[in-house]
Backbone as a ProteinNet text record, in pm:
[ID]
protein_1_A
[PRIMARY]
ILGFGSIGKDTAKLLRAFGCKVSYYSRSRLSREEESQYPVTYLPLQDLVRDCDIISLHLPVTPDTIGFVNEDFLNGMKNTSILINTARGEIVDQQALSKALSEGIIAGAGIDTLYPEPVLPENPLLNLPDAMKYKVIFSPHIAGTTYEVFCRIHSNIWNNFELVCEGKCPEHIVNGV
[TERTIARY]
-848	-775.9	-865.4	-812.2	-887.1	-831.3	-907.2	-862.7	-823.6	-897.8	-874.5	-837.4	-736.4	-677.7	-574.1	-478.9	-381.9	-297	-254.8	-171	-254.9	-376.3	-465.8	-493.6	-515.1	-539.9	-416.3	-298.2	-174.4	-154.8	-190.5	-180.4	-271.5	-393.8	-487.5	-431.5	-369.6	-309.3	-199.7	-116.1	-7.3	-61.1	-169.2	-224.9	-284.6	-320.7	-372.6	-272.1	-143.5	-40.1	-37.4	-89.3	-91.5	-225.2	-317.4	-447.9	-535	-511.3	-587.5	-728.2	-821.9	-955.6	-943	-966.2	-942.4	-1073.7	-1093.7	-1207.4	-1152.6	-1237.1	-1191.7	-1304	-1263.3	-1356	-1295.2	-1378.6	-1339.9	-1463.5	-1443.3	-1558	-1651.1	-1595.5	-1680	-1653	-1759.1	-1748.4	-1724.3	-1641.7	-1618.5	-1741.6	-1750.7	-1855.4	-1820.8	-1918.7	-1893.8	-1791.8	-1796	-1699.2	-1557.4	-1539.1	-1406.7	-1363.1	-1456.6	-1423.1	-1373.2	-1431.9	-1391	-1252.5	-1204.9	-1070.6	-961.9	-987.8	-879.2	-864	-945.3	-1084.7	-1094.8	-1190.5	-1211.4	-1360.5	-1391.2	-1528.3	-1539.1	-1637.9	-1661.6	-1727.4	-1679.6	-1743.5	-1762.4	-1873.6	-1885.6	-1773.7	-1733.5	-1617.8	-1628.7	-1740.8	-1755.3	-1738.3	-1791.1	-1776.9	-1632.1	-1565.3	-1425.6	-1340.7	-1358.8	-1281.4	-1309.8	-1436	-1476.7	-1434.1	-1436.3	-1422.3	-1285.1	-1204.6	-1079.2	-964.8	-881	-765.4	-650.5	-637.3	-533.1	-599.6	-572.9	-624.7	-505.2	-503.3	-394.2	-445.7	-379.3	-423.7	-361	-445.3	-400.2	-480.4	-484.6	-562.4	-471	-520.2	-444.3	-465.1	-378	-398.2	-490.1	-604.2	-700.2	-750.3	-820.9	-878.1	-964.3	-1029.1	-1113.9	-1035.9	-912.3	-837.6	-731.5	-702.7	-605.5	-664.1	-591	-638.6	-754.4	-773	-883.3	-878.8	-758.6	-742.3	-717.4	-826.6	-822.6	-861.8	-883.2	-915	-1042	-1145.6	-1270	-1246.8	-1173.5	-1140.9	-1068.9	-964.8	-884	-965	-1051.3	-1136.1	-1235.7	-1266.4	-1357.5	-1292.4	-1159.8	-1087.7	-1085.6	-1064.1	-1047.9	-915	-908.2	-782.9	-673.1	-706	-607.2	-566.6	-619.2	-595.3	-461.9	-416.9	-293.4	-325.5	-270.9	-287.4	-159.1	-172.4	-58.5	-78.4	21.3	11.9	128.4	98.1	196.1	153.4	55	1.5	76.3	22.5	81.5	65.2	164.5	162.2	46.9	4	-102.9	-236.4	-252	-378.2	-401	-294.3	-304.6	-274.6	-364.3	-339.1	-238	-113.2	-5.1	-14.8	-68.7	-89.3	-194.7	-303.9	-408.9	-356.7	-273.4	-217.1	-122.8	-41.5	48.1	-31.5	-139	-225.9	-290	-338.8	-403	-306	-182.4	-81.8	-46.8	-27.6	10.4	-97.9	-223.6	-335.8	-393.6	-333.7	-380.6	-511	-546.1	-668.7	-654.1	-534.6	-501.1	-370.5	-343.1	-227.3	-95.7	-101.4	24.5	4.9	118.4	115.5	242.6	225.9	336.9	331.2	435.1	432.8	543.7	502.3	596.8	618.3	533.2	541.4	485.6	554.3	513.1	495.5	435.3	420.9	475.8	556.9	612.7	731.4	772.4	894.2	991.8	1116.3	1173.1	1110.3	1107	1042.4	1116.4	1038.2	1095.5	1118.8	1224.5	1254.8	1141.2	1057.7	949.7	822.8	826.7	710.3	665.5	535.8	489.3	511.8	514.9	537.5	682.7	772.4	913.3	940.6	842.7	862	764.5	728.3	643.9	720.4	650.1	718.7	794.6	907.6	991.1	912.3	819.7	742.4	646.1	625.1	530.4	598.8	728.5	797.5	792	773.1	763.1	634	540.3	411.2	412.2	522	526.4	653.9	638.7	751.7	752.4	870.1	885.8	961.3	923.2	1000.6	1028.9	1124	1172.7	1092.3	960.1	869.8	895.6	902.8	915.9	816.5	733.9	645.8	538.1	497.7	391.2	439.5	566.6	623.2	581.8	520.5	482.9	600	590.6	694.3	716.7	606.9	616.8	688.3	654.1	718.3	867.1	899.4	1039.4	1117.5	1061.5	1129.3	1148.5	1046.2	1056.8	1162.5	1164.2	1264.4	1405.2	1421.9	1552.3	1599.1	1508.6	1541.3	1580.4	1504.6	1535.2	1671.1	1704.3	1833.3	1947.2	1940.1	2047.6	2051.6	1935.5	1930.8	1998.9	1969.2	2032.4	2182.1	2222.6	2366	2436.7	2376.4	2434.8	2439	2331.5	2327.8	2440.5	2459.1	2564.7	2701.9	2723	2850.7	2879.5	2773.2	2787.5	2794.8	2797.4	2804.5	2671.8	2563.4	2430.5	2358.1	2253.3	2171.9	2079.4	2072.4	1981.9	1836	1746.9	1603.6	1545.7	1432.4	1357	1435.8	1492	1570.1	1475.9	1512.3	1432.6	1494.2	1413	1454.6	1555.6	1552.9	1638.3	1785.9	1825.4	1967.2	2023.6
609.5	570.9	476.5	360.8	260.5	256.9	313.5	330.8	476.3	548.2	693	734.5	665	705.8	813.1	827.7	937.6	928.5	808.8	797.6	817.5	765.3	790.6	938.5	1008	1152.1	1227.3	1187.6	1251.3	1227.6	1108.8	1078.2	1169.9	1189.1	1278.7	1419.9	1467	1601.3	1610.9	1507.3	1508.1	1505.1	1432.9	1420	1551	1641.1	1772	1844.7	1829	1898	1853.4	1733.7	1680.5	1704.9	1770.4	1798.5	1675.8	1574.8	1450.4	1466	1399.3	1382.7	1262.2	1281.5	1175.5	1128.2	997.9	932.4	843.1	815.6	728.9	637.2	527.7	439.5	410.1	417.5	384	327.5	248.5	192.5	301	415.4	525.7	646.5	701.2	815.6	942.4	1030	1160.8	1249	1353.7	1453.4	1527	1590.6	1665.8	1777.3	1835.7	1940.4	1883.5	1765	1701.4	1662.5	1610.3	1573.1	1693.8	1809.8	1929	1978.3	1937.5	1977.9	1912.7	1798.2	1723.5	1750.8	1784.4	1749	1609.3	1533.4	1396.1	1368.2	1264.9	1220.1	1077.3	1050.5	914.2	832.5	708.4	612.4	481.7	414	278	191.6	90	8.7	-42.9	-100.9	-158	-51.3	68.2	177.6	224.9	234.4	276	178.5	49.9	-52.2	-44.8	-28.7	-29.4	96	212.1	338.9	404	372.5	446.6	392.5	483.8	447.4	394.6	448.2	404.7	379.7	263.8	231.7	218.6	303.9	306.3	251.6	147.3	78.6	140.5	168.2	224.9	162.3	31	-43.4	-107.3	-122.1	-199.2	-348	-430.1	-575	-615.8	-670.9	-726	-857.6	-937.5	-1058.6	-1027.9	-910.4	-874	-825.5	-779.3	-723.4	-817.4	-927.5	-1022.8	-1082.2	-1067.4	-1116.2	-1035.4	-913.5	-827.1	-804.2	-778.1	-762.6	-902.2	-962.9	-1100.3	-1102.6	-1220.9	-1234.1	-1157.7	-1166.2	-1093.3	-942.3	-893	-750.3	-707.7	-779.6	-744.6	-755.1	-855.8	-870.1	-755.6	-688.6	-575.3	-445.7	-443.6	-323.2	-310.4	-188.9	-167.6	-228.8	-273.5	-335.1	-231.3	-104.9	3.3	55	-6.3	40.3	-6.7	67.6	35.7	22.9	-79.5	-102.1	-60.2	20.5	63.9	9.3	-61.2	-110	-57.6	42.3	92	55.7	-32.8	-69.9	-191.2	-308.4	-433.2	-539.9	-627.3	-732.9	-829.3	-853.5	-950.7	-908.3	-782.5	-731.7	-780	-808.1	-846.7	-995.5	-1065	-1203.6	-1195.7	-1223	-1202.2	-1296	-1415.2	-1506.8	-1449.1	-1396.9	-1336.2	-1212.8	-1131.9	-1013.2	-1053.3	-1154.5	-1204.1	-1248.2	-1320.4	-1366.9	-1247.5	-1150.5	-1033.5	-954.7	-943	-873.7	-953.5	-1083.8	-1169.9	-1178.6	-1176.2	-1191.5	-1059	-947.2	-817.1	-772.4	-830.9	-792.2	-650.8	-616.4	-478.5	-442.9	-313.5	-267.1	-274.8	-256.9	-254.8	-245.5	-249.1	-241.7	-175.6	-99.1	-43.4	-106.6	-179.3	-259.4	-212.7	-169.2	-125.3	-232.9	-332.3	-435.4	-567.1	-673.5	-808.3	-890.9	-1006.7	-1097.3	-1232.4	-1295.4	-1242.4	-1150.6	-1078.8	-999.6	-1057.7	-1078.8	-1049.5	-1139.1	-1085	-1153.7	-1283	-1383.7	-1512.8	-1515.9	-1584.3	-1587.8	-1645.5	-1731.3	-1792.9	-1707.3	-1585.4	-1498.2	-1484.1	-1503.7	-1499.8	-1366	-1257	-1126.9	-1108	-1182.7	-1177.8	-1271.6	-1353.4	-1454.9	-1439.2	-1317.5	-1291.5	-1327.3	-1365.2	-1387.6	-1260.9	-1278.8	-1164.3	-1055.8	-1096	-999	-918.4	-958.7	-891.8	-814.6	-829.2	-768.7	-616.7	-555.9	-410.7	-359.6	-448.5	-408.3	-386.5	-417.4	-401.8	-328.2	-235.8	-161.2	-186.7	-218.6	-244.5	-129.5	-98.6	-5.2	-74.9	-25.7	-98.4	-75.4	-80.8	-70.5	55.1	167	294.8	398.3	361.6	459.6	512.4	434.9	479	550.7	582.8	643.8	790.4	824.8	964.1	1036.8	1166.6	1247.5	1203.2	1180.4	1139.9	1005.6	910.6	778.6	792.5	873	893.4	947.7	1046.2	1104.9	1001.2	918.6	816.2	712.1	669.7	572.2	630.7	753.9	821.1	828.5	865.1	872.9	735.7	632.6	496.8	448.5	480.8	439.6	500.1	631.2	697.1	650.6	625.5	573.1	436.2	349.4	217.4	227.7	320.7	342.9	377.1	466.9	504.9	386.6	306.4	189.5	91.3	64.9	-28.6	28.4	158	220.3	211.6	205.2	192	46.3	-46.3	-188.4	-247.2	-176.6	-223.1	-285.1	-358.1	-422.7	-318.6	-314.1	-220.8	-261.5	-165.3	-190.7	-232.1	-296.9	-332.6	-425.5	-530	-625.4	-706.8	-719.2	-792.1	-929.4	-1031.8	-1168.7	-1224.9	-1175.1	-1232	-1213.1	-1123.9	-1100.7	-999.9
-319.4	-199.9	-121.6	-91.8	-16.9	124.8	219.1	356.6	374.3	456.9	465.5	607.2	662	789.4	764.8	855	844.2	717.2	678.4	558.3	432.9	430.7	317.6	300.5	411.3	406.2	358.5	407.9	361.1	211.2	165.2	21.9	-57.6	-10.1	-78.9	-87.7	19.6	18.2	-87.8	-94.8	-193.4	-336.2	-358.6	-493	-544.8	-454.2	-496.9	-584.9	-554.4	-631.8	-777.4	-803.4	-939.8	-1009	-940.2	-998.6	-1014.3	-933.9	-943.7	-887.2	-950.6	-892.8	-800.1	-670.6	-572.9	-512.3	-517.9	-453.9	-344.7	-245.3	-136.3	-91.7	-32	38.5	174.9	276.5	412.2	480.5	585.3	658	706.6	744.3	788	699.1	646.4	556.8	637.5	583.2	643.4	623.2	701.1	677.3	547.3	489	365.2	388.8	508.2	543.1	544	604.8	606.7	466.2	385.8	248	169.3	193.9	119.5	161.3	279.3	323.4	239.2	177.8	111	-38.8	-125.4	-142.5	-203.8	-154.1	-198.8	-211.9	-287.6	-306.1	-256.4	-175.4	-126.3	-236.1	-253.5	-343.2	-269.1	-289.9	-236.8	-295.5	-222.3	-261.4	-404.6	-441.1	-575.4	-682.9	-660	-756.6	-764.8	-650.7	-648.2	-730.5	-707.4	-778.8	-928.7	-964.6	-1104.9	-1180.6	-1113	-1184.6	-1179.8	-1080.4	-1060.9	-1146.3	-1193.2	-1274.3	-1189.5	-1069.4	-976.5	-841.9	-784.6	-651.8	-558.9	-457.6	-361.2	-228.3	-178.4	-56.9	67.3	167.2	294.7	408.2	409.8	508.5	611.9	734.4	833.4	808.3	862.5	854.1	968.7	931.5	1027	966.8	1042.9	982.4	859.3	857	743.6	621.8	640	526.8	470.7	537.8	482.7	354.3	244.4	114.4	58.3	107.4	63.8	-87.1	-137.8	-282.9	-337.6	-384.7	-433.3	-581	-633.1	-775.3	-812	-729.3	-758.6	-759.7	-661.9	-654.5	-782.3	-818.7	-936.1	-1065	-1075.3	-1193.6	-1205.9	-1094.6	-1097	-1141.7	-1149.4	-1190.9	-1342.9	-1390.7	-1534.6	-1578.4	-1702.5	-1750.1	-1772.7	-1757.2	-1766.8	-1628.3	-1523	-1386.5	-1330.6	-1229.9	-1158.8	-1010.9	-946.5	-803.2	-732.8	-627.7	-547.1	-406.2	-353.4	-216.1	-133.8	-50.5	46.2	187.8	198.8	330	384.3	363.7	411.9	305.3	295.4	195	210.2	332.6	357.8	297.8	264.8	211.4	68.4	-3.8	-145	-161	-228.8	-268.6	-383.3	-353.8	-450.3	-569.7	-550.3	-662.1	-757.3	-700.9	-782.9	-856	-788.6	-853.9	-966.4	-944.3	-1048.4	-1171.1	-1147	-1256.3	-1328.1	-1250.9	-1311	-1399.2	-1355.3	-1435.6	-1561.1	-1544.5	-1657.9	-1763.7	-1720.1	-1813.7	-1861.8	-1820.7	-1866.1	-1802.2	-1689.3	-1619.2	-1564.8	-1516.5	-1480	-1550.8	-1557.8	-1634.5	-1558.7	-1425.6	-1353	-1203.7	-1132.1	-986.3	-935.8	-829.6	-754.5	-616.7	-580.8	-458.6	-364.3	-246.1	-144.3	-38.3	-36.1	66.1	15.2	50	12.2	138.4	121.7	235.1	195.5	277.4	401.4	372.9	474.7	469	569.8	536.2	404	297.2	177.5	65.7	32.1	-7.5	-46.7	-197.1	-242.5	-386.5	-470.9	-413.3	-490.6	-496.8	-445.1	-450.7	-596.2	-623.9	-763.3	-832.1	-756.9	-819.5	-861.6	-799	-839.9	-956.1	-988.2	-1091.8	-1207.7	-1236.6	-1352.9	-1479.6	-1585.6	-1713.2	-1754.7	-1818.9	-1857.1	-1929.6	-2015	-2092.9	-2005.7	-1882.2	-1792.7	-1680.3	-1663.3	-1549.2	-1550.2	-1664.1	-1671.8	-1607	-1577.7	-1522.5	-1371.3	-1305.1	-1160.4	-1119.8	-1026.5	-971.2	-821.4	-768	-625.1	-559.4	-436.1	-354.6	-221.4	-143.8	-25.1	103.3	95.6	210.9	294.7	226.2	296.9	245.4	149.4	86.6	180.1	278.7	367.6	490.7	497.1	616.3	626.2	737.7	761.8	826.1	835	897.4	1041.7	1113.7	1253.9	1268.3	1180.6	1185.1	1152.6	1051.5	1015.6	1134.8	1203.7	1320.4	1430.1	1454	1557.8	1520.8	1395.1	1349.7	1364.2	1318.9	1327.3	1473.1	1563.1	1704.9	1760.3	1721.9	1768.2	1718.8	1595.4	1539.6	1621.3	1646.5	1721.4	1866.6	1923.9	2059.9	2065.8	1969.9	1966	1941	1858.5	1834.2	1964.6	2041.8	2170.4	2266.2	2269.7	2357.8	2324	2196.1	2153.8	2189.7	2169.5	2204.4	2354.3	2433.8	2578.7	2622.9	2524	2555.1	2599.2	2575.2	2614.2	2494.4	2524.4	2420.5	2357.1	2223.5	2159.3	2180.2	2165.2	2177.4	2042	2044.6	1924.3	1831.5	1886.6	1807	1717.9	1591	1494	1469.7	1462.5	1432.3	1532.8	1654.5	1759.5	1738.7	1650.2	1621.7	1720.2
[MASK]
+++++++++++++++++++++++++++++++++++++++++++++++++++++++++++++++++++++++++++++++++++++++++++++++++++++++++++++++++++++++++++++++++++++++++++++++++++++++++++++++++++++++++++++++++

């Protein structure tokens, strides 16, 4: 797990049910007591990239994380590894990931978010050669949703429904619509 905030920690908890050996990298390492709660093992970033079979991204978008998963990162992974991105599309250089999948540098990817959103038809991950399309699975950008976020979204939806029924403008309008 790359990024061990609340969603990374929730992911570690879920992986226990599958008997997975879970390693993590974060800017700040947890105490050994905290690590034993999940249970997880801290690895330096280079070791995590080199040794793990599945790398799951849980990073925020910052100037330091935009394009974080680039050609060098992907070349450091095992050719049997899978990259999972449930964080933000900007974290992954999609051209580099497309190349890594096409050239067999990594085995596959699970993508919950692309950049930009809504996704453009010319996105390189949507245009992989037919023989390579089986290497990537897309989900509709909901994989990182926590229980708290789901409850807040659900509440906002019903609140907006009530506002519209009352002839009022809904809150949180997207794209000026």
